[in-house]
N, C-alpha and C positions, 0 to 999 in steps of 0.2 A: 655618430655611430662608431667612431674609432677606426683605427687601421684594420685592414683585412689581412690577417697573418696566417702563415703556415708554420707549424713547429714540429720538430721531430726529436725522438730520443732513441738510443740504441746502445749496444755494447760491441766492442771489437777486441780481438786478441792482440793485434799489432797495428799501430797507426801507420807504420811505414808500408805495410802490405796494402792497407786501404788507400793510401796516397798513390801508390803505383797503379792500382786498379782505376782510381779516379782520373789519373793522368791519361791512361789509355782511352777512357770514356770521353773526356773533354776534347782529346785530339780528334776522335771520330766525329764529334759534334761541332768542331771548329769553335770551341769555347776557350775561355782563358781561365787559368787556375793560379792562385797565389797560396803559398804554404809557409807557415811559420811555426815556431815551437809549440804554441798553444792551440793551433787550429789551422783552418784553410778557408778560402773563399773561391767559389765558382762564379765567374762573371758570365751571365747569360746574355745580357744586353747592356747598353749604357744605363746606369742606375739600377739595373736589375741583378741583384746578388743573392747567392745562397751562402750564408755564413755558418761555419762549423767550429765547434770548440770541443776539445777532449781533455779529460782529467783521469789520472791513474788511480785505480782503487788501491787500498792498502793490502799488504800481504804479498808473499812471494809469488803467488799465482794470480794476483789481481789483474783484472781486465781493465780496459779503457772505457769510461763512460763517454758517449758521444751525444752532443746536442747540436741542433740546427735551428736557426730562426730566419724567417724570410718575410719581410713586409712587402707585399705585392702592390700596394698603393704607394706612390701615385703612378707607377709605370703603366698599369692597366690590366684588364681582365685577360688579355692574350698572354701576358707574362705569368699571371696566376696559373693559368692552365699549363703552360710550359714548365713552370717551376714544380708544380705538383707531379707531373708525369716524370720529370727528371728525378725527383726525390724518391718516387716509387721504384724507378729503375735502379737507383742506388741500393735499394734493399736487397738486390740480387748479387751484391758484391761482398757477401760474407758478413754482413752486419747482423748481429743477433738481436732479437727483441726489438726490431725496428718498428717504431710506432710513429705514424704520420698523422698529425691533427690539422684539419683545415677549418678555420673559423667560419667559412661560408658553407653552403650546402653542396658545393660542387663535387666534393669527394664522394658523396653518396649518390647523387642523381646524374652527374656528368651532363647537366643541362647548361651549356655555355650561354644561351640566350637569357636564362634565368639568372645566372651568375652576373652577367652584365647589367641586366634590367633591375634586379632586386638588391644588388649589393654595390656594384661600382658606380652606377649612375646616381643613386641617392648620396653616396659618399662624395662624389664629385660636386653635386649641387650644394652640399653642406660646406665643402671647402671653399668653393667660389663665393658663396654667400658670406662666409666669415671674413675673407680677405677684402671683399668690397665694403663690408661694415667697418673694418679697421682703417681703410685708406681714406684719409680726409681729403677734401677738395684741394687741388693743387699739389698733392703729394703723389708718390709712386709706391705701389705695393709689390709684394713678392709672393708668388704662388709656387709651391713645390721646390723652393730654393734652399740649398744646403746652407746651414747657419755659418759654417766656417770658411766658405769660399768667397771669392770676390763679389762685389755688388756692381751691377751694370750702372752706366751713367744715368743720372736721374732725368727722366722725361715726365713732367707733371701729368697727372690724371691718366696714368697707364699702370698696367700690371705686368711685371716681368716674370716670365716662366721659362723653363728650359727649352721649350719649343717655339718661343717667340714672345714678342711684346704686343699686348692687346689694350685698346682703349677701355677705360672703366665704363664709359657709356655703352660701348658695344657689348661687353659682358653682361651689364645690367639688362640690356634689351633681350639678350638670349635667355637669361634666367626668367624674365617676365613672360616670355613667350613659351617657356617650357621646352626650349630647344636643346635638351641635354644630349640627344643623339649627335647633333652637330658639334656641340662643345667637346664631346668626348673625342671626336676625330682631330680636333685642334689641340687638346690638352693632354690626352693619354698618348704616350709614345707607342704603346702596343694595345690597340683597342679591339682587334679582331683575332680569332684563333689562327695559329700558323703564321709563318713568315711571309705575308702577302706583300703586295706593292706598297700599300699604305704604311705598313709597319716599316718597310725599308726606307721609304721617303722620310717618315717622321724620325727614324733613327739618324739619318743624314742631317735633317733639319736641326735636331738637338746638337749635333756636333758643329754645324755651321754657326748656330746662334751662340753656343756656350763655350766651345772649345777652340774653334779655328781662329788663328791670328791673321789669316789672309796674308801670310808671309811666304816667300819662295821656299819650295821644298828642300832646297839645298842649304837653307840656313841652319837647320838642325835635324837630328833624328826625329824629334817629336813632330816638327812641321811636316817632314816627309811622310811619317806614319799617318797623321791625322788627315792630311790632304788626300793621300792615296785611298784611305778608307772611305772618306766622303765620296770621292769620285766613283770608286767601285760600287758603292751601295746605291748611288743615284742611277748609275747605268743599269744595274740589276732591276731596280724599281721600274724604270722606264721601259725596259724590255718585257717585264712581266705584265704591265698594264699601260699600253701606249696612250690611253685616254686620261690617265691621272695627271693633273697639273704638277709640274716640277719647278724648282728654283733654277730655271735654265740660265739666266744671266749670271748667277753666282757660280753655277757649274762651269760655265765657259771661262769665267775669270780664274777659277781655281785650276782649270786645265792649263792656262798660261803659266801660272805660278808653279805648277808641277811639271811643266814642259811635256805635256801629254797631248796627243791628238784627240780631239773630242770624238766620243763614240755614242753620243745621244742623238737621236733623230732630229733633223733640222726643224721638223714640224711639231716637236714635242710641245704641248701646251704649257704656257708660263703661269706659275702661281701668282695670285694677287696678294701682295703683302702691303700692309699699311705703313710699315717702317722698314728701312734698309736692314737686311739680314746681317747679323753679326754684332754681338755686344763688344767684342774685342776690336772692332774697327775704331771705336772711340776710346774714351777714358774709362777706366774701371776703378772702383774703390777697393784697394787691395789691403786685406787685413794681415797683420803679423801679430799673433796672439790677440790682444784687445786693442792694439793701435791700428788705425786705418789711415792710409795715405793714398790720394788719387794718383794713379800712374797710367801711362799709355797702355791700352789693351794689347798692343803689339809686343810689349816686353815679354821676354821669355824667362821662366823661373829656373833657378838652379839652387841646389843645396850646397852650401859652403861649409867645409869642416876643416878649418885651418888650426884647430886647437881649441882649448877650453874658452879662450876669450874671443875667438873670431868665428866660431861655428854659428851658422844662421842661414839666411836666405839672400839670394842675389836676384835682382831683376834688371834686365837690359835687353837691347836689340843687337844681336851679333852682327847684323848686316850693315849697320850704320855706326857712326861715331857718336853713339848716344851716351849719355851719362850712365854710370854703373851704380845702382843703388844696393847697398849692403846693410841688412838689418840683423841685429842681435838683441837679445834680452837677458838681463841678469836679475835673479831674485835675491832680495835681501833676507838674511836670516835674523836680522836685528831690528825688525819692524819696518818703518818707512825707508824706501830707497833714497839715495842721495846723489846729487850731481857729482861728476868726477872730472870733467873737462876744465882745463885752464883756459878760460875764455879770453885772457889777455893775449894769447898767441894768435887769435883770430880777428879778422876784419869784418866790419858791417854786422855786428852781433845783433840778433833779434830775439825777442822773447814772446811766448804765447801761453795764455792760460788754457788749460784743458780741463775737461770735467774730471775732477778728482786728482788733478795734477798740474804740471807746468812743463814747458819745453823751452829750450834755447838753442841757438845755432849761429854759426859764422863760417867764414871761408878763409883759405890761405893757399898760397902757391906751394906746389910740390916740386922742388928742384930735381932736375934729371939725375938719376943715379949713375948713368953712363953718358959719355960724350954725345952719342948719337940719339939718345932718348929724347922724347918730346917733353916740353914743359907741361905739367899737369896741374889741375886745380882740384881742391877738395873742400866740400862743405861738410862740416862735422856738426851733428845734431844729437842732443840728448833730450829724452822725455821721461819724466818721473811721474809714475802713476801708482799710488799706493806703495806696495812692496817691490815694484818692478822698475828697473832702469832700462829703458830702451835706448840703444845706440844705433844711429843711422849715419853711415858715411856715404857720400855721393861723390864719386870721382869723375871728372869731366875734362875734355880736351880743349873746348872752345869757351872763352869767357862769356859769350852771349848766352850760354846755357844757364848761367847762374840765375837770371831773372825768373826763368821757368821753374827752376828747382826751389827757389824761395817761395814762389807762388804756391807750389804743391805742399810745402811744409806749412805754410800759413793755413792751408785748408785741411790739415790732418785732424782727425777726431778720435774719440775713444768709443769703442763698442759699448752699448748699454746692455 
């Protein structure tokens, strides 16, 4: 039946005036706003966005054409309702000819039960059926998973979703019994109208499963922010509905990592989970462009911009003496990319065939630059795939790390 979208069009005299008005509105609503030259994004909840784009009309007195698109699946019907109401409120901020189009019937009848029953539950049934059909026995499927983000560690005969990992057999049983109401509470982040306890718990679950590294909050700003947000949200959920099961054990573990005194009731009911919460507790398949390398989920991402030849991505754990993985990619303008490393300078050189390409790597010592510096080691790897040369450098302090690094490079793959 396709996605359930809301679209809008309008005209504005000044995009700067609109941005200032929206900034005041999102501050009142405790939402987040991102603005760039061609548009803006209002973040209503995790994975729940309102994306805007503006273009200037020709002529001295030309106005700005404003467009907005919002796909409310798979976040859920609660987000659909909240997004529509927010877009209608934006119409009072000086936007002319503001036209909001809702693919569902909700804009006309305001019947939330019908929105959920006639639109979102059939859509959910269709999506779950499709992923189950595509997932072969012994494999793992992905439901509502972003194409360009990391992939969780493979657990055969399961389906990975932003809100948790579910056995294929369990999902099939729910579908056969027609238990869509129950599935919606597990798979939709925002299943009911308003920010109730279930929404808050599911919001925290999404962050626990998908985003949280279960690292100390003082490791980085990102860890501090995500840990605090999860804890605040779970405490609000538990206070709002004391009978709703919560991930109590994970909450208390995160309190220790955040150096926070627990504020959830001792008798809060514990959620039953079939698998330990948190994809990042284990290994994840981390993509860089179309190259995928298995890395520890604990590793933190940084953007590196050291110039044309070294701009790229860095993954590491700042709290330990972990290896530092640095990825870059170079496109060839002359057809197929070519290797550039002098492998004669490296030890224990290995090669690997990739789908549509090849990789090779080796290691060497990095002499100290200063008298008091540590002796470092570096594995240098190149992978050629079509017109792209991927360069991976892994710097490490302890020689025993090399075996693990080589193992991860042996298991790198290319996205299909």
